Structures are given as C-alpha cells and as structure tokens.
CHARMM internal coordinates of N, CA and C (Angstrom, degrees):
IC EDIT
DIST 1 N 1 CA 1.4418
DIST 1 CA 1 C 1.5200
ANGL 1 N 1 CA 1 C 108.26
DIST 1 C 2 N 1.2739
ANGL 1 CA 1 C 2 N 117.23
DIHE 1 N 1 CA 1 C 2 N 131.90
DIST 2 N 2 CA 1.4574
ANGL 1 C 2 N 2 CA 121.30
DIHE 1 CA 1 C 2 N 2 CA 179.42
DIST 2 CA 2 C 1.5146
ANGL 2 N 2 CA 2 C 109.62
DIHE 1 C 2 N 2 CA 2 C -121.41
DIST 2 C 3 N 1.2982
ANGL 2 CA 2 C 3 N 116.01
DIHE 2 N 2 CA 2 C 3 N 167.36
DIST 3 N 3 CA 1.4577
ANGL 2 C 3 N 3 CA 120.67
DIHE 2 CA 2 C 3 N 3 CA 178.62
DIST 3 CA 3 C 1.5062
ANGL 3 N 3 CA 3 C 111.67
DIHE 2 C 3 N 3 CA 3 C 110.72
DIST 3 C 4 N 1.3100
ANGL 3 CA 3 C 4 N 115.08
DIHE 3 N 3 CA 3 C 4 N -170.88
DIST 4 N 4 CA 1.4583
ANGL 3 C 4 N 4 CA 120.86
DIHE 3 CA 3 C 4 N 4 CA -178.53
DIST 4 CA 4 C 1.5217
ANGL 4 N 4 CA 4 C 110.89
DIHE 3 C 4 N 4 CA 4 C -75.59
DIST 4 C 5 N 1.3229
ANGL 4 CA 4 C 5 N 115.13
DIHE 4 N 4 CA 4 C 5 N 146.28
DIST 5 N 5 CA 1.4598
ANGL 4 C 5 N 5 CA 121.31
DIHE 4 CA 4 C 5 N 5 CA 177.48
DIST 5 CA 5 C 1.5203
ANGL 5 N 5 CA 5 C 108.74
DIHE 4 C 5 N 5 CA 5 C -78.21
DIST 5 C 6 N 1.3043
ANGL 5 CA 5 C 6 N 117.66
DIHE 5 N 5 CA 5 C 6 N 127.16
DIST 6 N 6 CA 1.4601
ANGL 5 C 6 N 6 CA 122.94
DIHE 5 CA 5 C 6 N 6 CA -178.57
DIST 6 CA 6 C 1.5254
ANGL 6 N 6 CA 6 C 109.00
DIHE 5 C 6 N 6 CA 6 C -97.38
DIST 6 C 7 N 1.3397
ANGL 6 CA 6 C 7 N 116.08
DIHE 6 N 6 CA 6 C 7 N 101.66
DIST 7 N 7 CA 1.4554
ANGL 6 C 7 N 7 CA 121.35
DIHE 6 CA 6 C 7 N 7 CA -177.73
DIST 7 CA 7 C 1.5250
ANGL 7 N 7 CA 7 C 111.28
DIHE 6 C 7 N 7 CA 7 C -63.85
DIST 7 C 8 N 1.3176
ANGL 7 CA 7 C 8 N 117.68
DIHE 7 N 7 CA 7 C 8 N -39.57
DIST 8 N 8 CA 1.4658
ANGL 7 C 8 N 8 CA 120.65
DIHE 7 CA 7 C 8 N 8 CA -179.95
DIST 8 CA 8 C 1.5271
ANGL 8 N 8 CA 8 C 111.05
DIHE 7 C 8 N 8 CA 8 C -62.54
DIST 8 C 9 N 1.3159
ANGL 8 CA 8 C 9 N 117.28
DIHE 8 N 8 CA 8 C 9 N -39.65
DIST 9 N 9 CA 1.4699
ANGL 8 C 9 N 9 CA 120.65
DIHE 8 CA 8 C 9 N 9 CA 178.64
DIST 9 CA 9 C 1.5254
ANGL 9 N 9 CA 9 C 110.51
DIHE 8 C 9 N 9 CA 9 C -66.93
DIST 9 C 10 N 1.3262
ANGL 9 CA 9 C 10 N 117.18
DIHE 9 N 9 CA 9 C 10 N -40.29
DIST 10 N 10 CA 1.4639
ANGL 9 C 10 N 10 CA 120.44
DIHE 9 CA 9 C 10 N 10 CA 178.06
DIST 10 CA 10 C 1.5192
ANGL 10 N 10 CA 10 C 110.53
DIHE 9 C 10 N 10 CA 10 C -64.59
DIST 10 C 11 N 1.3320
ANGL 10 CA 10 C 11 N 117.03
DIHE 10 N 10 CA 10 C 11 N -42.03
DIST 11 N 11 CA 1.4587
ANGL 10 C 11 N 11 CA 121.01
DIHE 10 CA 10 C 11 N 11 CA 178.48
DIST 11 CA 11 C 1.5247
ANGL 11 N 11 CA 11 C 110.11
DIHE 10 C 11 N 11 CA 11 C -63.93
DIST 11 C 12 N 1.3227
ANGL 11 CA 11 C 12 N 117.17
DIHE 11 N 11 CA 11 C 12 N -41.92
DIST 12 N 12 CA 1.4579
ANGL 11 C 12 N 12 CA 121.39
DIHE 11 CA 11 C 12 N 12 CA 178.46
DIST 12 CA 12 C 1.5151
ANGL 12 N 12 CA 12 C 112.20
DIHE 11 C 12 N 12 CA 12 C -61.43
DIST 12 C 13 N 1.3205
ANGL 12 CA 12 C 13 N 116.47
DIHE 12 N 12 CA 12 C 13 N -36.01
DIST 13 N 13 CA 1.4663
ANGL 12 C 13 N 13 CA 121.28
DIHE 12 CA 12 C 13 N 13 CA 177.82
DIST 13 CA 13 C 1.5244
ANGL 13 N 13 CA 13 C 110.25
DIHE 12 C 13 N 13 CA 13 C -69.51
DIST 13 C 14 N 1.3301
ANGL 13 CA 13 C 14 N 116.61
DIHE 13 N 13 CA 13 C 14 N -47.66
DIST 14 N 14 CA 1.4588
ANGL 13 C 14 N 14 CA 120.08
DIHE 13 CA 13 C 14 N 14 CA -174.72
DIST 14 CA 14 C 1.5182
ANGL 14 N 14 CA 14 C 113.85
DIHE 13 C 14 N 14 CA 14 C -71.73
DIST 14 C 15 N 1.3342
ANGL 14 CA 14 C 15 N 117.11
DIHE 14 N 14 CA 14 C 15 N -40.95
DIST 15 N 15 CA 1.4665
ANGL 14 C 15 N 15 CA 117.71
DIHE 14 CA 14 C 15 N 15 CA -177.82
DIST 15 CA 15 C 1.5204
ANGL 15 N 15 CA 15 C 113.02
DIHE 14 C 15 N 15 CA 15 C -92.91
DIST 15 C 16 N 1.3188
ANGL 15 CA 15 C 16 N 117.56
DIHE 15 N 15 CA 15 C 16 N -5.39
DIST 16 N 16 CA 1.4510
ANGL 15 C 16 N 16 CA 121.59
DIHE 15 CA 15 C 16 N 16 CA 175.77
DIST 16 CA 16 C 1.5203
ANGL 16 N 16 CA 16 C 114.26
DIHE 15 C 16 N 16 CA 16 C 78.01
DIST 16 C 17 N 1.3413
ANGL 16 CA 16 C 17 N 117.19
DIHE 16 N 16 CA 16 C 17 N 10.84
DIST 17 N 17 CA 1.4629
ANGL 16 C 17 N 17 CA 119.71
DIHE 16 CA 16 C 17 N 17 CA -179.69
DIST 17 CA 17 C 1.5233
ANGL 17 N 17 CA 17 C 111.84
DIHE 16 C 17 N 17 CA 17 C -71.43
DIST 17 C 18 N 1.2940
ANGL 17 CA 17 C 18 N 116.75
DIHE 17 N 17 CA 17 C 18 N -16.58
DIST 18 N 18 CA 1.4564
ANGL 17 C 18 N 18 CA 123.13
DIHE 17 CA 17 C 18 N 18 CA 175.98
DIST 18 CA 18 C 1.5255
ANGL 18 N 18 CA 18 C 107.77
DIHE 17 C 18 N 18 CA 18 C -106.11
DIST 18 C 19 N 1.3209
ANGL 18 CA 18 C 19 N 119.35
DIHE 18 N 18 CA 18 C 19 N 128.78
DIST 19 N 19 CA 1.4666
ANGL 18 C 19 N 19 CA 120.02
DIHE 18 CA 18 C 19 N 19 CA 179.19
DIST 19 CA 19 C 1.5383
ANGL 19 N 19 CA 19 C 111.52
DIHE 18 C 19 N 19 CA 19 C -59.40
DIST 19 C 20 N 1.3085
ANGL 19 CA 19 C 20 N 117.03
DIHE 19 N 19 CA 19 C 20 N 143.74
DIST 20 N 20 CA 1.4653
ANGL 19 C 20 N 20 CA 121.50
DIHE 19 CA 19 C 20 N 20 CA -178.08
DIST 20 CA 20 C 1.5293
ANGL 20 N 20 CA 20 C 111.88
DIHE 19 C 20 N 20 CA 20 C -56.82
DIST 20 C 21 N 1.3369
ANGL 20 CA 20 C 21 N 116.98
DIHE 20 N 20 CA 20 C 21 N -31.27
DIST 21 N 21 CA 1.4662
ANGL 20 C 21 N 21 CA 120.49
DIHE 20 CA 20 C 21 N 21 CA -179.47
DIST 21 CA 21 C 1.5353
ANGL 21 N 21 CA 21 C 111.68
DIHE 20 C 21 N 21 CA 21 C -66.42
DIST 21 C 22 N 1.3309
ANGL 21 CA 21 C 22 N 117.08
DIHE 21 N 21 CA 21 C 22 N -27.15
DIST 22 N 22 CA 1.4657
ANGL 21 C 22 N 22 CA 121.63
DIHE 21 CA 21 C 22 N 22 CA -178.93
DIST 22 CA 22 C 1.5261
ANGL 22 N 22 CA 22 C 112.47
DIHE 21 C 22 N 22 CA 22 C -103.00
DIST 22 C 23 N 1.3271
ANGL 22 CA 22 C 23 N 117.52
DIHE 22 N 22 CA 22 C 23 N -1.93
DIST 23 N 23 CA 1.4571
ANGL 22 C 23 N 23 CA 123.14
DIHE 22 CA 22 C 23 N 23 CA -176.39
DIST 23 CA 23 C 1.5335
ANGL 23 N 23 CA 23 C 110.31
DIHE 22 C 23 N 23 CA 23 C -77.84
DIST 23 C 24 N 1.3261
ANGL 23 CA 23 C 24 N 115.71
DIHE 23 N 23 CA 23 C 24 N 124.56
DIST 24 N 24 CA 1.4690
ANGL 23 C 24 N 24 CA 120.65
DIHE 23 CA 23 C 24 N 24 CA -178.53
DIST 24 CA 24 C 1.5283
ANGL 24 N 24 CA 24 C 111.43
DIHE 23 C 24 N 24 CA 24 C -64.11
DIST 24 C 25 N 1.3240
ANGL 24 CA 24 C 25 N 118.02
DIHE 24 N 24 CA 24 C 25 N -39.83
DIST 25 N 25 CA 1.4695
ANGL 24 C 25 N 25 CA 120.61
DIHE 24 CA 24 C 25 N 25 CA -179.44
DIST 25 CA 25 C 1.5249
ANGL 25 N 25 CA 25 C 110.78
DIHE 24 C 25 N 25 CA 25 C -63.77
DIST 25 C 26 N 1.3256
ANGL 25 CA 25 C 26 N 116.64
DIHE 25 N 25 CA 25 C 26 N -41.24
DIST 26 N 26 CA 1.4662
ANGL 25 C 26 N 26 CA 120.65
DIHE 25 CA 25 C 26 N 26 CA -179.75
DIST 26 CA 26 C 1.5267
ANGL 26 N 26 CA 26 C 111.41
DIHE 25 C 26 N 26 CA 26 C -72.18
DIST 26 C 27 N 1.3202
ANGL 26 CA 26 C 27 N 116.36
DIHE 26 N 26 CA 26 C 27 N -35.27
DIST 27 N 27 CA 1.4675
ANGL 26 C 27 N 27 CA 119.49
DIHE 26 CA 26 C 27 N 27 CA 179.28
DIST 27 CA 27 C 1.5238
ANGL 27 N 27 CA 27 C 111.56
DIHE 26 C 27 N 27 CA 27 C -71.06
DIST 27 C 28 N 1.3234
ANGL 27 CA 27 C 28 N 117.55
DIHE 27 N 27 CA 27 C 28 N -33.36
DIST 28 N 28 CA 1.4639
ANGL 27 C 28 N 28 CA 120.54
DIHE 27 CA 27 C 28 N 28 CA -179.67
DIST 28 CA 28 C 1.5277
ANGL 28 N 28 CA 28 C 112.17
DIHE 27 C 28 N 28 CA 28 C -73.38
DIST 28 C 29 N 1.3263
ANGL 28 CA 28 C 29 N 116.55
DIHE 28 N 28 CA 28 C 29 N -33.93
DIST 29 N 29 CA 1.4608
ANGL 28 C 29 N 29 CA 120.59
DIHE 28 CA 28 C 29 N 29 CA -177.56
DIST 29 CA 29 C 1.5258
ANGL 29 N 29 CA 29 C 108.41
DIHE 28 C 29 N 29 CA 29 C -148.19
DIST 29 C 30 N 1.3066
ANGL 29 CA 29 C 30 N 117.14
DIHE 29 N 29 CA 29 C 30 N 112.65
DIST 30 N 30 CA 1.4685
ANGL 29 C 30 N 30 CA 122.62
DIHE 29 CA 29 C 30 N 30 CA -176.17
DIST 30 CA 30 C 1.5274
ANGL 30 N 30 CA 30 C 112.39
DIHE 29 C 30 N 30 CA 30 C -60.57
DIST 30 C 31 N 1.3293
ANGL 30 CA 30 C 31 N 118.36
DIHE 30 N 30 CA 30 C 31 N -20.58
DIST 31 N 31 CA 1.4657
ANGL 30 C 31 N 31 CA 120.46
DIHE 30 CA 30 C 31 N 31 CA 178.20
DIST 31 CA 31 C 1.5262
ANGL 31 N 31 CA 31 C 111.90
DIHE 30 C 31 N 31 CA 31 C -66.27
DIST 31 C 32 N 1.3331
ANGL 31 CA 31 C 32 N 116.92
DIHE 31 N 31 CA 31 C 32 N -20.17
DIST 32 N 32 CA 1.4665
ANGL 31 C 32 N 32 CA 120.88
DIHE 31 CA 31 C 32 N 32 CA 179.69
DIST 32 CA 32 C 1.5210
ANGL 32 N 32 CA 32 C 112.73
DIHE 31 C 32 N 32 CA 32 C -75.35
DIST 32 C 33 N 1.3244
ANGL 32 CA 32 C 33 N 118.05
DIHE 32 N 32 CA 32 C 33 N -16.69
DIST 33 N 33 CA 1.4646
ANGL 32 C 33 N 33 CA 121.43
DIHE 32 CA 32 C 33 N 33 CA -178.05
DIST 33 CA 33 C 1.5305
ANGL 33 N 33 CA 33 C 110.69
DIHE 32 C 33 N 33 CA 33 C -60.77
DIST 33 C 34 N 1.3132
ANGL 33 CA 33 C 34 N 117.63
DIHE 33 N 33 CA 33 C 34 N -35.67
DIST 34 N 34 CA 1.4667
ANGL 33 C 34 N 34 CA 121.00
DIHE 33 CA 33 C 34 N 34 CA -179.57
DIST 34 CA 34 C 1.5259
ANGL 34 N 34 CA 34 C 111.90
DIHE 33 C 34 N 34 CA 34 C -62.00
DIST 34 C 35 N 1.3165
ANGL 34 CA 34 C 35 N 118.06
DIHE 34 N 34 CA 34 C 35 N -30.38
DIST 35 N 35 CA 1.4591
ANGL 34 C 35 N 35 CA 121.45
DIHE 34 CA 34 C 35 N 35 CA -179.55
DIST 35 CA 35 C 1.5121
ANGL 35 N 35 CA 35 C 113.92
DIHE 34 C 35 N 35 CA 35 C -96.71
DIST 35 C 36 N 1.3247
ANGL 35 CA 35 C 36 N 116.75
DIHE 35 N 35 CA 35 C 36 N 1.93
DIST 36 N 36 CA 1.4661
ANGL 35 C 36 N 36 CA 120.56
DIHE 35 CA 35 C 36 N 36 CA -177.84
DIST 36 CA 36 C 1.5280
ANGL 36 N 36 CA 36 C 109.41
DIHE 35 C 36 N 36 CA 36 C -64.25
DIST 36 C 37 N 1.3213
ANGL 36 CA 36 C 37 N 116.56
DIHE 36 N 36 CA 36 C 37 N 125.13
DIST 37 N 37 CA 1.4581
ANGL 36 C 37 N 37 CA 121.45
DIHE 36 CA 36 C 37 N 37 CA 179.87
DIST 37 CA 37 C 1.5133
ANGL 37 N 37 CA 37 C 113.95
DIHE 36 C 37 N 37 CA 37 C 78.81
DIST 37 C 38 N 1.3194
ANGL 37 CA 37 C 38 N 117.95
DIHE 37 N 37 CA 37 C 38 N 13.91
DIST 38 N 38 CA 1.4617
ANGL 37 C 38 N 38 CA 121.27
DIHE 37 CA 37 C 38 N 38 CA -174.63
DIST 38 CA 38 C 1.5244
ANGL 38 N 38 CA 38 C 113.61
DIHE 37 C 38 N 38 CA 38 C -66.97
DIST 38 C 39 N 1.3130
ANGL 38 CA 38 C 39 N 118.15
DIHE 38 N 38 CA 38 C 39 N -22.14
DIST 39 N 39 CA 1.4683
ANGL 38 C 39 N 39 CA 120.36
DIHE 38 CA 38 C 39 N 39 CA -178.82
DIST 39 CA 39 C 1.5154
ANGL 39 N 39 CA 39 C 112.36
DIHE 38 C 39 N 39 CA 39 C -93.04
DIST 39 C 40 N 1.3225
ANGL 39 CA 39 C 40 N 118.01
DIHE 39 N 39 CA 39 C 40 N -1.30
DIST 40 N 40 CA 1.4649
ANGL 39 C 40 N 40 CA 120.08
DIHE 39 CA 39 C 40 N 40 CA -175.43
DIST 40 CA 40 C 1.5204
ANGL 40 N 40 CA 40 C 112.58
DIHE 39 C 40 N 40 CA 40 C -64.61
DIST 40 C 41 N 1.3138
ANGL 40 CA 40 C 41 N 118.40
DIHE 40 N 40 CA 40 C 41 N -30.02
DIST 41 N 41 CA 1.4621
ANGL 40 C 41 N 41 CA 120.96
DIHE 40 CA 40 C 41 N 41 CA -179.21
DIST 41 CA 41 C 1.5168
ANGL 41 N 41 CA 41 C 112.64
DIHE 40 C 41 N 41 CA 41 C -86.82
DIST 41 C 42 N 1.3320
ANGL 41 CA 41 C 42 N 117.95
DIHE 41 N 41 CA 41 C 42 N -13.25
DIST 42 N 42 CA 1.4546
ANGL 41 C 42 N 42 CA 120.12
DIHE 41 CA 41 C 42 N 42 CA -176.25
DIST 42 CA 42 C 1.5158
ANGL 42 N 42 CA 42 C 112.86
DIHE 41 C 42 N 42 CA 42 C -100.14
DIST 42 C 43 N 1.3241
ANGL 42 CA 42 C 43 N 117.93
DIHE 42 N 42 CA 42 C 43 N -3.51
DIST 43 N 43 CA 1.4554
ANGL 42 C 43 N 43 CA 120.22
DIHE 42 CA 42 C 43 N 43 CA -180.00
DIST 43 CA 43 C 1.5272
ANGL 43 N 43 CA 43 C 109.99
DIHE 42 C 43 N 43 CA 43 C -78.20
DIST 43 C 44 N 1.3180
ANGL 43 CA 43 C 44 N 115.20
DIHE 43 N 43 CA 43 C 44 N 132.92
DIST 44 N 44 CA 1.4501
ANGL 43 C 44 N 44 CA 121.21
DIHE 43 CA 43 C 44 N 44 CA -178.40
DIST 44 CA 44 C 1.5177
ANGL 44 N 44 CA 44 C 108.19
DIHE 43 C 44 N 44 CA 44 C -125.82
DIST 44 C 45 N 1.3198
ANGL 44 CA 44 C 45 N 116.97
DIHE 44 N 44 CA 44 C 45 N 136.91
DIST 45 N 45 CA 1.4491
ANGL 44 C 45 N 45 CA 121.62
DIHE 44 CA 44 C 45 N 45 CA 177.76
DIST 45 CA 45 C 1.5319
ANGL 45 N 45 CA 45 C 108.03
DIHE 44 C 45 N 45 CA 45 C -81.97
DIST 45 C 46 N 1.3197
ANGL 45 CA 45 C 46 N 115.45
DIHE 45 N 45 CA 45 C 46 N 110.71
DIST 46 N 46 CA 1.4703
ANGL 45 C 46 N 46 CA 121.24
DIHE 45 CA 45 C 46 N 46 CA -178.89
DIST 46 CA 46 C 1.5225
ANGL 46 N 46 CA 46 C 108.23
DIHE 45 C 46 N 46 CA 46 C -108.95
DIST 46 C 47 N 1.3280
ANGL 46 CA 46 C 47 N 117.97
DIHE 46 N 46 CA 46 C 47 N 122.73
DIST 47 N 47 CA 1.4613
ANGL 46 C 47 N 47 CA 119.15
DIHE 46 CA 46 C 47 N 47 CA 179.52
DIST 47 CA 47 C 1.5232
ANGL 47 N 47 CA 47 C 110.53
DIHE 46 C 47 N 47 CA 47 C -69.73
DIST 47 C 48 N 1.3219
ANGL 47 CA 47 C 48 N 115.88
DIHE 47 N 47 CA 47 C 48 N 140.54
DIST 48 N 48 CA 1.4580
ANGL 47 C 48 N 48 CA 120.24
DIHE 47 CA 47 C 48 N 48 CA 179.28
DIST 48 CA 48 C 1.5250
ANGL 48 N 48 CA 48 C 111.17
DIHE 47 C 48 N 48 CA 48 C -79.91
DIST 48 C 49 N 1.3139
ANGL 48 CA 48 C 49 N 116.57
DIHE 48 N 48 CA 48 C 49 N -33.47
DIST 49 N 49 CA 1.4561
ANGL 48 C 49 N 49 CA 120.71
DIHE 48 CA 48 C 49 N 49 CA -178.74
DIST 49 CA 49 C 1.5207
ANGL 49 N 49 CA 49 C 109.51
DIHE 48 C 49 N 49 CA 49 C -132.22
DIST 49 C 50 N 1.2987
ANGL 49 CA 49 C 50 N 117.08
DIHE 49 N 49 CA 49 C 50 N 137.90
DIST 50 N 50 CA 1.4710
ANGL 49 C 50 N 50 CA 121.11
DIHE 49 CA 49 C 50 N 50 CA 176.91
DIST 50 CA 50 C 1.5042
ANGL 50 N 50 CA 50 C 110.38
DIHE 49 C 50 N 50 CA 50 C -101.45
END
COOR INIT
IC SEED 1 N 1 CA 1 C
IC BUILD
C-alpha cells in the first residue's frame, strides 16, 4: 500500500468506530478483521486538568 497514512482510518479500525465492512485495513487483508476494534476496551478517559 502506498500513499499517505490515514490516521482517522487507523483509529476507526482500532477503536471499532468504523464498521469492519467499511474499514480499509480489513478490506485489504481479511486477517485484520480479528483485530478490528481491539483497542475499544483499553481506551480510558483521562482528564487533562484537575
């Protein structure tokens, strides 16, 4: 794959905010479907200021 790296697409793949059917990483390689949304459980809301 060549071209610019699409951060929004990568985020959509990792956090699952983008459906797997529309995910470029999953469409390019079906092996990526198993990891689709894998970071959704590890995201934590951290306050910037207390």
